[in-house]
C-alpha positions as CSV (number, residue, x, y, z in Angstrom):
1,M,-13.8,-35.9,-3.2
2,S,-16.7,-33.5,-2.6
3,H,-16.3,-29.7,-2.3
4,P,-18.5,-27.5,-0.2
5,I,-20.4,-24.9,-2.1
6,S,-19.1,-21.4,-1.4
7,S,-19.1,-17.9,-3.0
8,S,-15.4,-17.9,-3.6
9,T,-13.3,-19.2,-6.5
10,V,-10.6,-21.6,-5.5
11,L,-7.2,-20.9,-7.0
12,P,-3.9,-22.7,-6.4
13,I,-2.2,-21.2,-3.3
14,E,0.8,-20.2,-5.4
15,S,-1.5,-18.2,-7.7
16,V,-3.1,-16.5,-4.8
17,H,0.2,-15.5,-3.3
18,D,1.5,-14.3,-6.7
19,Y,-1.6,-12.1,-7.3
20,E,-1.8,-10.8,-3.7
21,G,1.8,-9.8,-3.8
22,A,1.5,-8.2,-7.2
23,D,-1.6,-6.2,-6.3
24,H,0.2,-5.0,-3.1
25,D,3.2,-3.9,-5.2
26,R,0.8,-2.3,-7.8
27,L,-1.0,-0.3,-5.1
28,A,2.4,0.8,-3.7
29,G,3.3,2.1,-7.1
30,R,6.1,-0.4,-7.9
31,F,4.9,-0.9,-11.5
32,G,4.5,2.8,-12.2
33,P,1.5,5.0,-12.8
34,D,0.4,3.4,-16.1
35,A,0.1,-0.2,-14.7
36,V,-3.2,-1.8,-15.7
37,A,-5.1,-4.4,-13.6
38,F,-8.6,-5.7,-14.1
39,D,-10.7,-8.7,-13.6
40,G,-14.2,-10.0,-14.5
41,E,-16.5,-12.9,-14.8
42,S,-18.9,-13.7,-17.5
43,G,-21.3,-16.5,-18.3
44,A,-23.7,-17.3,-21.2
45,R,-25.4,-20.3,-22.7
46,L,-23.4,-21.2,-25.8
47,S,-23.5,-24.0,-28.3
48,A,-20.5,-26.3,-28.6
49,A,-19.6,-24.6,-31.9
50,R,-19.6,-21.1,-30.3
51,V,-17.4,-22.4,-27.4
52,L,-14.9,-23.9,-29.8
53,E,-14.9,-20.6,-31.7
54,F,-14.3,-18.7,-28.5
55,R,-11.5,-21.1,-27.5
56,E,-9.8,-20.6,-30.9
57,R,-10.1,-16.9,-30.8
58,L,-8.8,-16.7,-27.2
59,N,-5.9,-18.9,-28.0
60,G,-5.1,-16.6,-30.9
61,L,-5.1,-13.6,-28.6
62,I,-3.0,-15.4,-26.1
63,A,-0.4,-16.2,-28.8
64,E,-0.6,-12.7,-30.2
65,F,0.1,-11.0,-26.9
66,F,1.8,-13.5,-24.6
67,S,4.0,-15.8,-26.7
68,P,7.7,-15.4,-26.3
69,E,7.9,-14.0,-29.8
70,A,5.3,-11.3,-29.0
71,A,6.7,-10.2,-25.7
72,E,8.0,-6.7,-25.5
73,W,11.2,-7.6,-23.6
74,T,12.1,-3.9,-23.0
75,S,8.9,-3.4,-21.0
76,P,9.6,-3.0,-17.3
77,V,6.3,-4.6,-16.4
78,K,5.3,-8.3,-16.9
79,Y,1.6,-9.1,-17.0
80,G,0.0,-12.4,-16.3
81,F,-3.5,-13.9,-16.1
82,R,-5.2,-17.2,-15.5
83,W,-8.6,-18.3,-16.8
84,I,-11.0,-21.2,-16.8
85,L,-13.7,-22.0,-19.3
86,M,-16.0,-24.8,-18.4
87,P,-19.6,-25.8,-18.2
88,V,-21.2,-24.4,-15.0
89,D,-24.9,-25.1,-15.4
90,T,-27.5,-26.9,-17.5
91,A,-30.5,-25.2,-19.1
92,P,-33.7,-25.5,-17.2
93,L,-36.2,-28.0,-18.7
94,E,-38.6,-25.1,-19.4
95,D,-36.8,-22.0,-20.6
96,S,-38.9,-19.9,-23.0
97,R,-35.7,-18.1,-24.1
98,A,-34.6,-21.4,-25.8
99,D,-37.5,-21.1,-28.2
100,R,-36.3,-17.8,-29.6
């Protein structure tokens, strides 16, 4: 199945509804004045070893903050996030930065 190229990221519709609803509620003040929301996107050329290191460290952070044992069950606000790490491009054949 081919996918047309677009400038938007495709998320499962359930996720879109969850995040749109949550953002509406956040803007309406439902989560209180201290609620935090942020997003971002990054990209870099990394070796397989660095990507594996990143994956391990990210999994460690996820376990540290989002595992059932780490949850602060008395907090009135539940946070969630989704992420994807995957190759998105190959290096050009002639890239002078690769010689550094």
